[in-house]
ZADREN-77367 format. One record per residue (C-alpha): residue in three letters; x, y, z. Coordinates in steps of 0.02 Angstrom, whole numbers, padded with zeros to 5 digits, always signed. Layout:
BEGIN
AlaXYZ;...
//
This chain:
BEGIN
Unk-00032-01585-00052;Unk+00117-01469-00088;Unk+00066-01306+00004;Unk+00216-01218-00068;Unk+00131-01206-00243;Unk-00038-01147-00183;Unk+00003-00962-00174;Unk+00109-00953-00330;Unk+00147-00770-00332;Unk+00263-00735-00188;Unk+00336-00576-00249;Unk+00355-00450-00108;Unk+00353-00260-00124;Unk+00417-00148+00011;Unk+00288-00012+00028;Unk+00367+00166+00040;Unk+00379+00172+00228;Unk+00449-00003+00246;Unk+00615+00048+00163;Unk+00616+00231+00206;Unk+00730+00223+00361;Unk+00689+00349+00489;Unk+00545+00440+00401;Unk+00359+00439+00437;Unk+00192+00510+00370;Unk+00165+00695+00409;Unk+00332+00707+00497;Unk+00441+00844+00430;Unk+00446+00841+00237;Unk+00425+00645+00235;Unk+00585+00618+00137;Unk+00699+00475+00173;Unk+00863+00521+00254;Unk+00951+00380+00162;Unk+00996+00402-00023;Unk+00895+00303-00150;Unk+01041+00201-00220;Unk+01086+00134-00047;Unk+00906+00094-00014;Unk+00872+00007-00180;Unk+01029-00100-00163;Unk+00987-00150+00016;Unk+00810-00197-00038;Unk+00871-00307-00177;Unk+00995-00394-00063;Unk+00855-00431+00060;Unk+00749-00517-00078;Unk+00624-00387-00120;Unk+00554-00389-00300;Unk+00454-00228-00286;Unk+00471-00054-00210;Unk+00348+00084-00168;Unk+00404+00268-00180;Unk+00332+00413-00081;Unk+00296+00566-00179;Unk+00410+00674-00067;Unk+00566+00581-00124;Unk+00535+00611-00308;Unk+00607+00787-00325;Unk+00772+00738-00241;Unk+00787+00583-00352;Unk+00757+00694-00505;Unk+00891+00813-00450;Unk+01020+00673-00413;Unk+01014+00514-00519;Unk+00861+00564-00617;Unk+00704+00458-00651;Unk+00786+00373-00801;Unk+00933+00334-00690;Unk+00817+00267-00558;Unk+00734+00152-00683;Unk+00905+00083-00733;Unk+00953+00063-00548;Unk+00788-00035-00522;Unk+00822-00146-00671;Unk+00997-00177-00622;Unk+00937-00240-00452;Unk+00799-00346-00510;Unk+00653-00234-00452;Unk+00506-00275-00559;Unk+00361-00201-00473;Unk+00346-00012-00436;Unk+00213+00083-00348;Unk+00198+00260-00290;Unk+00103+00359-00157;Unk+00025+00472-00092;Unk-00092+00594-00175;Unk-00211+00691-00059;Unk-00339+00831-00080;Unk-00373+00786-00259;Unk-00562+00823-00238;Unk-00537+00992-00152;Unk-00529+01171-00213;Unk-00417+01321-00180;Unk-00240+01310-00118;Unk-00256+01133-00061;Unk-00309+01075-00235;Unk-00171+01178-00318;Unk-00042+01091-00211;Unk-00122+00921-00246;Unk-00117+00958-00433;Unk+00068+01000-00420;Unk+00100+00834-00345;Unk-00018+00745-00470;Unk+00093+00817-00612;Unk+00249+00752-00523;Unk+00177+00580-00491;Unk+00107+00558-00664;Unk+00271+00610-00746;Unk+00369+00490-00639;Unk+00241+00349-00669;Unk+00269+00361-00859;Unk+00460+00358-00846;Unk+00467+00224-00711;Unk+00330+00111-00778;Unk+00226+00126-00619;Unk+00066+00018-00624;Unk-00023+00092-00476;Unk-00020+00256-00377;Unk-00105+00253-00201;Unk-00216+00400-00163;Unk-00302+00457-00003;Unk-00469+00523+00058;Unk-00525+00650+00191;Unk-00413+00604+00342;Unk-00439+00650+00525;Unk-00291+00629+00640;Unk-00417+00641+00788;Unk-00604+00634+00791;Unk-00709+00629+00636;Unk-00658+00680+00460;Unk-00720+00845+00392;Unk-00880+00835+00286;Unk-00842+00797+00104;Unk-00945+00854-00050;Unk-00994+00684-00108;Unk-01033+00737-00286;Unk-00866+00823-00305;Unk-00775+00676-00223;Unk-00860+00554-00346;Unk-00828+00663-00501;Unk-00651+00708-00458;Unk-00603+00529-00426;Unk-00673+00482-00593;Unk-00576+00621-00668;Unk-00412+00573-00581;Unk-00433+00393-00627;Unk-00459+00439-00813;Unk-00302+00552-00811;Unk-00206+00409-00734;Unk-00255+00293-00873;Unk-00200+00421-01003;Unk-00022+00406-00939;Unk-00027+00218-00924;Unk-00055+00201-00736;Unk-00203+00187-00617;Unk-00254+00252-00446;Unk-00293+00148-00286;Unk-00397+00230-00156;Unk-00361+00176+00022;Unk-00511+00156+00145;Unk-00455+00194+00324;Unk-00548+00197+00487;Unk-00481+00377+00503;Unk-00546+00442+00337;Unk-00720+00466+00253;Unk-00711+00287+00181;Unk-00703+00205+00349;Unk-00725+00026+00297;Unk-00691-00085+00147;Unk-00878-00101+00124;Unk-00888+00088+00104;Unk-00738+00098-00009;Unk-00800-00044-00119;Unk-00971+00034-00140;Unk-00890+00200-00194;Unk-00770+00118-00315;Unk-00915+00014-00394;Unk-01019+00176-00412;Unk-00878+00271-00501;Unk-00843+00117-00605;Unk-00689+00183-00691;Unk-00565+00049-00753;Unk-00417+00152-00690;Unk-00484+00176-00514;Unk-00479+00042-00378;Unk-00441-00004-00205;Unk-00297-00029-00083;Unk-00335-00174+00037;Unk-00222-00177+00192;Unk-00224-00297+00340;Unk-00221-00157+00471;Unk-00356-00053+00388;Unk-00461-00206+00361;Unk-00454-00266+00542;Unk-00460-00096+00626;Unk-00611-00052+00515;Unk-00706-00200+00577;Unk-00716-00303+00419;Unk-00708-00489+00445;Unk-00585-00577+00330;Unk-00712-00712+00286;Unk-00819-00571+00207;Unk-00687-00508+00092;Unk-00744-00618-00057;Unk-00922-00551-00042;Unk-00867-00370-00016;Unk-00730-00343-00137;Unk-00738-00313-00328;Unk-00580-00410-00359;Unk-00556-00333-00532;Unk-00549-00167-00438;Unk-00425-00221-00303;Unk-00260-00142-00369;Unk-00150-00156-00207;Unk-00143-00282-00066;Unk-00032-00248+00085;Unk+00007-00353+00235;Unk+00068-00307+00411;Unk+00010-00343+00586;Unk-00036-00256+00751;Unk-00081-00274+00930;Unk-00256-00334+00973;Unk-00301-00167+01057;Unk-00271+00004+00977;Unk-00122+00090+01052;Unk-00152+00275+01070;Unk-00262+00352+00937;Unk-00298+00261+00775;Unk-00173+00376+00693;Unk-00041+00343+00821;Unk-00075+00159+00808;Unk-00058+00154+00619;Unk+00102+00256+00603;Unk+00197+00198+00760;Unk+00135+00025+00818;Unk+00120-00093+00672;Unk+00207-00260+00687;Unk+00288-00374+00565;Unk+00170-00500+00482;Unk+00136-00647+00597;Unk+00202-00563+00753;Unk+00039-00480+00811;Unk-00140-00522+00840;Unk-00218-00487+00676;Unk-00195-00664+00605;Unk-00110-00597+00447;Unk-00098-00773+00372;Unk-00287-00788+00384;Unk-00300-00618+00295;Unk-00188-00678+00153;Unk-00291-00839+00139;Unk-00449-00743+00129;Unk-00396-00622-00001;Unk-00312-00763-00101;Unk-00477-00859-00089;Unk-00566-00706-00154;Unk-00455-00707-00306;Unk-00302-00599-00277;Unk-00153-00662-00380;Unk-00041-00511-00381;Unk+00118-00470-00281;Unk+00108-00430-00103;Unk+00145-00258-00029;Unk+00218-00257+00151;Unk+00185-00095+00247;Unk+00280-00080+00411;Unk+00246+00085+00501;Unk+00328+00076+00675;Unk+00454+00174+00773;Unk+00546+00015+00814;Unk+00563-00029+00631;Unk+00617+00148+00584;Unk+00760+00147+00710;Unk+00832-00019+00649;Unk+00986-00019+00532;Unk+00916-00025+00356;Unk+00974-00195+00310;Unk+00903-00275+00464;Unk+00737-00185+00444;Unk+00719-00240+00263;Unk+00772-00423+00301;Unk+00650-00437+00448;Unk+00506-00367+00354;Unk+00538-00472+00201;Unk+00565-00636+00297;Unk+00410-00621+00408;Unk+00306-00580+00259;Unk+00375-00732+00161;Unk+00338-00844+00309;Unk+00162-00774+00320;Unk+00132-00818+00133;Unk+00191-00991+00178;Unk+00078-01004+00331;Unk-00069-00948+00229;Unk-00025-01082+00093;Unk-00029-01207+00236;Unk-00200-01151+00289;Unk-00267-01164+00117;Unk-00190-01338+00092;Unk-00267-01396+00257;Unk-00441-01337+00207;Unk-00427-01420+00039;Unk-00372-01584+00118;Unk-00526-01584+00232;Unk-00636-01567+00076;Unk-00559-01717-00008;
//
C-alpha cells in the first residue's frame, strides 16, 4: 500500500506566530518586526501554501502595501490558503466590547479583500487561575451574531477551546458549537490544546462535529507542562514530531474522523522566535511535512492489518 497517497491534502499553513519572527501573544503590540513582503517571500521559499495573519499586523499592511497589494503578493508567491486571528471580547460590553468591535470591522474588511476563509476567535482567557465568569446566554447569542456577520462578508469564525479559557476541552467546545448551530461558526482543533485539555486522540471522531471543524493545527510539546499553562503554550511548544504529544497519532485520528483540509502549523516557542526567519520557516514546514508522512504510515499499517 502506498502511504504517500493516504493523506492527500498535504498543504501546510503557517499560523500567524509561526512566521512572525520575534513576536508573541500579549507581548507589546503583537506586531511582527519583519516587513510582510520579506516574510511572505520567505514562507513561499520554504514551501508553505498558506499563511495566517494576526490582527495587529493589518493596520501596518494597509498603510504600506495595502490589502489589495498583499493579495497580489500572496498570489505571486503561490499562497492559496489565508486565515486571520485573533478576535477577543466579542461577547462583552463596555470599553472591551468597543475595542473588540473595532477589530471586528478591521478583520471583516480584510477578509473580504484577501478572500479569507476563516477567522480564529477566542473565549474568556485566564493567564493564571480560573477564567472569569461568563454570561452564558450572552456568550451564546453573541457568538451566533458574530458567525452570522462573518457569513455576510464571505468568511466564518473558528472558536478555539483552550485549557486556560472557559471552553477548557474539545468536548465543551463541541457542545457549545452544536448548541449554537450556526453554519458560519465552528472550531479550531490544535494538538497542544487537545492534549493539554485531556482529550484522547482516539475520542476525536466521537466528539467532533466534523462539518464544524474549520481549522486544524499541529505542533508538539514536552510531556509535562513547563511553567504555567500560558507560559507552556506561548514559550515551550516544539516542532511536530520532536516532543511527547505523538503528533502523528493526532493527525491520524483527526484524518480518521474526516478532516480533509489543509494543516495549520502553530509554533509558539522562544527558541523558534529567535531563529533567523528562513531557518524557522524551513524547520517548521519540514517537521510538519514529515509528521503528515508518519501519520500516513500509521494509517497504512492499520489498513494492512485489516486486510
